[in-house]
N, C-alpha and C positions, 0 to 999 in steps of 0.2 A: 167746664173744667172740674176735676175732682175737688180741688181746693174750695171752689164755690159751694159745692155740696157739703163739704166738711164745715165750712163757715156757717152755712144755714143750720146744720145740726148743732153746732156750738151755740148758736143763738137760741135754739130751742132748749138746749140743756141749761143755759143760764136763765132762761125765762121759765124754767120748770114746766115745759110743755111736752106732751108725749110725741115720740118720733121713733122711727126705725130706719136703719140703713142696712141693706143686705145685697149680696150677690149670689147668683146661682152657681152650681158646680161648673167649672170650666168656662165661665163667662166673665169677661172683664168689665161688664156693665154693672155699676153700683146703683141701686135704686134707693130712693129716699121717700118716705111717706111721713107727712107732718100733720098733726091734728091742730085745729084752730084754737082749742081751749083745753083745759085740764080735766074735763068731764071724764068719768070712768064709764066707757061703753062696754057692755057685755054681750056675748053671743048667746042667743036663746034657742034657735032651731037650725042654725047653719045656713039660713037663707040670706044672711047679712053679707055685705061687701066690705072688705078691708083686710088689714093684716091681723091675723089671728094669733093669739098666744095662749096655749092651753096647758093646764097642769097635768101631772101624772094621774091624779084622781079627778075625774070629770064631775064629781059631786061638788068640787070647788069652782070658783068663778073662772070662766073663759073670757079673756080680755080681748077687745077689738080696737085697733087704731083705724078709724075711718080714713078714706082717701080724700081728705080735705085739700091737701096739696101734695102733688107728686112731682119729683124731679129725678133726673138720672145723669150719670157722668161715667166716662170710661176710666178704668183704673189701669195704670201702668206699673209693672212690677218693680220699676226703679223709682217709684214715688216715695218709697221709704227704704231705710237701710235693712239689709238682711239681718234676721235675728240670729243670735248666737246660742249655742247649747250650753247651759249651765243650770244645775238643779240643786235644790236643797234636799237632803235625805229625810224621809219620814222617821218619826220617833219609834222606839221599841213599843211604847204603849199603844200607838195607833196600830202597829202590826199585830200585837197580841190581841187587841179587841177584835180586829177583823178576822183573824184566824179562829178565835173563839166562836164568832158568829157563823163562820163556814162549817165548823164542826157541828154546831147545832143544826144547821141545814142538812148536813149529810145524814145525821140521825133521823131527821124527818123523811128524807129521801129513802133511806133503808127501811123505814117503817111502812112505806107505801103511801103516805099522805101527799107526797109531792113526786113529780117526775123531773121537775126543774124549777129553780128559783133564782132570780137575779138579785144579788146583794150589792149594795153601794155604800160609799162613805164620802165624807167631805174632807178636803185638804184646805186648812186655813193658812193663809199667808198674810202676815201683818205688813201691809204695804198700801200706801196711798197711790192711786193710779188715775190717769186721765183717760176716760173711756174711749174717746175718739182717736187719740194717739194709739191706744192699745188695739183698737179695731183695725187700723191701718197695718199694724204688724201681723194681725191674724190674716188679713187679706194677702199679704206678701208670703206668709208661710204656708197657707193652705188654699191655693187656687182651685183645687179639685173638689173642695167642700162647699156646702152652703154656709157662708160666713155672714154673721149679723151682729149688730149692736142694737139693743132694744131698750127703750126707756119710757117709763110712765111714773110721774112723781108720786102717784098714790099706790104704786105697786113695787117699783124697784128698777134696777138696771142690770141687764144680762148681756153677755157676749159669748159667742160660740162659733164653732166650725164643725158642723155635723156631716157625716158621710151618708146618712140614711134617709131615704124617702119613706114617709108613712103612706101617703096616698096622693096620686096625681090624677086629675080627671079633666076631661074635655067633653062637654055635653054629658053623655052617659057612658063614655069610654073611660076606663081607669087603668092605672098602673100602680103596683106596689112592689115591695121587696121584702125578703127575709134576709137578715144579716146576723151572722154569728161567727164565733171563732176569732181569736186575736193572736197574732204572732208579730214579733219585732222584725222589721225589715233589716235592721243592722245584724241581727242574729241569724236571720234566714233570708238571704238574697232571693231565694225561691222558697215559697212556703212548703212546709212538710206537715200536713194535717194528720192528727191522731184520730182514733176511732171516737174518742170523747167529743172532739170538735165536730166531726162529721155527723155523729148522731144528734148532737145538739142542734146543728143546722137543719137537719131533716125534721126534727120535732117542730121547729119554728115554721118551716115551710108547710108542713101538714096542717098545723093549727090554723094558719092564715087561710089556706085553701078551703078547709072545712068551714071556717067562720063565714066565708063569703058565699057559700052555696045557697043560703037562704035569701040572699039579697041580690044575687047576680044571675044573669042568664048564662054567661059563659065565663070560665076561668081557665087560662092557659099558663103553664109553668115552663120557664126556660131551663136550660142546662145549668148546673152548678158551676160557678166560676170563682176565682180568687181575684180580689181587687185590692189596690193599695190606697190607703187613706192616711196621708202624712207619712209618719214613720212606722205605720202598722199595716199588716195584712189582715183581711177579713174574707170570710166566705159569703157569697151572695147568690141568691136565686131571685129572678124577677117573675112576678105574676101579673097578668093582665087580663082584661075582659070587658064585659058590658054589664052594667047594673040595671035593675028594674026602675021604672019611672018613679021619681020622688023618693028615692031610697038612698040619697047621698048621706044623710045623717045616720041612717041605720047601718050602712056599710062602714062608716067611719067608727061608730061605736062598737061594731062587731069585731074590729081588728085592734082597737086600742083598749088597754095596753097589750101589745104583742108579747109572746114569750121571750122576745129578745130584750125586753125591759122589765118584765114581771115574772112570768113562769107558767107552769102547767101542773095541775089545773089552775086556771087564772085566779079564782077567788081564794083558794087555799094559799097560793103563793102570795097574793096581795095581803092576806091576813098575817102571814109569816113576816112579810116585810114590815108591816106596821108595828108588829110586836117586837122585832129584833133590831131594826136599824137605828132606833132611838133618835130620829130626827125627821123633820118634814121635808120630803123631796121637793115640794113646791112645783116649780116648772121644769125641774130636771126630769128627764124621760117623759115629759109631756110632748107636745108638738106645736109647730109654728109655721106660718107662711101665708101665702096669698089665698084668700077665700072669695070665690065668685067674681073674679075679674072677667071682664068682657073681652072676647077675642073674635075677630071677624075672619070668616073663612069663605073662600069662593066655592060655590056649589058645583062648578064645572071645571075640572082640571085638564080638559082636552083643549090644547092650544089651537087646534084647527077650528074649533067652534067658538069663535070670539064673541058671537052675538049673545050667547048665554053666560059669558064670563062675568057680565055685570051683575048677575044675581048672586047675592052673598047672604050668608047666615051669621048671626051673632050667637055665640055659645058662651055659657059660663065655664070658666076654667079655674081650677084650684090646684095649688101645688104646696103640699104640707110635708114638713120634715120633722123627724124625731129629734128632740132636743138633747143631743149627746155632745160630749167634748165641750162642755160649757162651764161658765163661772158667773157668779153673782157679785156685783160690785157694791161695796159699802163705803162709808166715808174714809175709814183708815185701814180697811182690810178687804181681802178677796176670798171667796169660798169657791173652790174648784170641786166639781162632782165627778166621781168615777165609780165604775162598778163592773161586775162580770157575772156570767151565768154559771150556776153551780148544778152539777148533776151527780149521780152516784159514782161516776168515774173521776170526779174532781180530786185533785191533789192540792190541799190547802196552800202550801208554799207557792205552788205555781199560780194559783188564783190570786194570791197576794201580789206576786210579781206582775201579773197582768194589769192590775189596777195601778201599780207604780208606773208601768209603761204608758198607760192611758193618761195618767196625770201629766206626763211630759208634754202632751199636746198643748195644754194651756200654760204650763210652767215655762215652756220654751219661749213664749212671747212675753210672759210676765217678768222673767228674771233677766231680761236684756239690760 
């Protein structure tokens, strides 16, 4: 039962022990991973096994919760009350600061130093919350997203509902995606994409495709599509292929951070972010998920040949998501992280409104 899993996580929370609860997109199964002690485990070369939690800047520590204890339970959408829509308005000072930063970015874009940069901000909410109760609300509100609550006493507590896969691999086969563009479902029942959003999406797709050429044997690109994530529309292109032997770490570092969370050129955009955002993103726009889980596959899928069906292979599988639509939990406050891509075609007021719409993803469950 789900309540048993919540009780186990509550026990870990009270004992200050690391744990994570998570469910994959469109999957009612909630998985729990619990560490037996409070030791801080770090990822060194991506050959480790466990639940990975990586920051925006990979020069900082990548945390791993090993699979000491694993449990799962099915989630029913009527397990918690539906959340209500009620939001607090951002202050004029927050708006002015963000608009000023966008204007600085547009100046850099017009000078040719940047083609795109992703700028973010924090929304501070003075409120004491219970992480596990909040996580249940996130599950109910966003069943199509990767929903998680992650806790390590030496690092912190995070909750999120992200729509974006960074990298999914099985053996040497991989899938990733480029995700850009944001429109409100309430305002646009059917999305109406502008040239700015379409060009931004193409930049992200081209960057990821080019980055993978040095580590991959093949790369295939799907057609562009519009997808709904909560109350927002996004543009998405899927990329898939096969990477060279022992190149998982290389392919991961080649695509992170993508232009969807950083910019183009990557280093110039990263430098601009560090100089202008005036805060540490930490794990926001990093990535998280299963690293090197074992999956058993039959080597023969022909049902007529039952004799060979007994032969099976064990493959490493990883499923990593970009840490978007997330918040960090403190003792008496919550920090919500939101951002948006800026190009030479950006209109500052519209970019500000995009971050306001994105903040509603977490405010929707927080303000209930």
